[in-house]
N, C-alpha and C positions, 0 to 999 in steps of 0.2 A: 580498042575501046578504052577510053580513059576513065579512071575513077571507079567508084562503086555506085551502082544504080539500084534503087530500092523503092518499094511502096509499102511501108510499114504503117498500117492503119489500125488504130486502137480505139476501143470503147472502154472508157475508164469510169468507175463509179466509186464515190466515197461520200461518207456521211459527216455531219457535224458530230462533235463529241457527245456521246450518250444520246445521239439523235435528237438533240435539243432543237426545236423549230425556231431557229434564229436568223434564217435568211429570209427577210421580209421582202415584200414587193418593192419597197423603197431601196433596199440594199442590193437585191439580185442583179439588176442590169449593170450597175456599176461594178459589182464584184465579178460578174462574168467578163466584162470588158477588161478588168484588171488581170484576171487569170489568163485571158487571151494574150495580153501584153507580156506576161511572164513566159508563156510558152514560146512566143515569137523571139523573145530575148534569149531563150535557150536553144534557138534554131529549130523549133518545131512549128507546125501549122495547126491551129485550132480551126476545125471546120464547123463545129457546132458545140453548143453548151446549153444546158437547161437543167431544170430540176424543180424541187419544191423546197419548202422551208427547212427540211432536215437533211437533204442530200443533193448532190450534183452528178450529172452525167456529162462526160466530155467525149467528143469524137475528134480525134486528131491524127496527124501524120507525124511520126517520130523518125529520128535519124539513126543510122547504123552504129555510130560511134558514141552513143550515150546510153546510159542505163536508165530504164524506165523508173526504177526506184529513186534515182537521183533527181529526175524530172519531178516526180510527185512530191518528194521531200521539199524541193525548191518551191513548187506551186503552193503547197500547203503552208509552209513557214512564211513566205513573203505575203501571201494573201491574208493570212491570219493577222500578221503585223499591220498590214494596210487597213484591215477592218478596225482594229483597235485604235489606230491613229486617226481614222476618218470618221468613225461613228462613236460619239461619246458614250452612248448607252450600251455599247457592245464590248466592254472590257473583258467579259468572260467568254467571248467567242473562241471556239477552237474546233479543229477538225479531228475526226477519229484517227487512231494510230495507223490503221491499215487502209487498203483499197482493194478493189477488184479490177482486173484488166483483162480484156478479151480482144483477140485479133478479129479483124473485120475484113472480109473479102470486098474488093471494089464493087463487085456485082450487088452487094447488100448495102451499099452506101445510102441509098434513098430510104431504105427501110429503117436503118439506124437513125438517120436524121428525123424521120417522121416519128419514130419512137421517142426521141428526145423532145421533140416539139410538143408531143401530147402528154407530157408528164403530169400536168395538173389534172387533166381529165382522167388519165390512167389511175392516179392515186385516189380518186374518189371510190374506186372499186378494189384496189389492192394496196396493202401496206408495204412499207419498204422491205421488211424482212421477207415477206412472201415473194416480192419482186426479185430480190437478190438471190434467194434460193432457186427460183425459177431460172434466172440467168446462169447461175452456176451449173445447174443440171443441164440446161440447153447446150452449154459449152463443154460438158463432160469434165468439169473441174472436180477433183477429189477434195473433199472438205469434211469437217466434223461439225454437224449442225449446231451443236451447243456453243461453238466458238465463233460462228460466223458473224453474229450481230451483237457482240458484247459491247 
């Protein structure tokens, strides 16, 4: 059998800096498309993306020979630069320093995609901090609550 075979599926969540609500309905579709292009250029596959004004969710397949941290650093820096260059009123746009990433079983793919698709509806009932803490708990991630959403 040649090569390395894998199916590394990830649900990634990250916020704008200070959770500033700066991803408008005008910016979101173009930003999401641009992020998809970055992930493709880095040899990943973006299956779904969505969010609301202060954060995004990505569902993607990643490769075995690349660090997730490198991918996210590239996605955030290139997309932030693109927003600054493309939208004159967004010079202060920035992403938070960190991110959360969770592995996804292929059997849960439709559930993750549906979850991402329902972000606007979901956030009428739950804020980002509560959502993130719930995701961290569901995935049994060790964390210190006071540092999670700084």
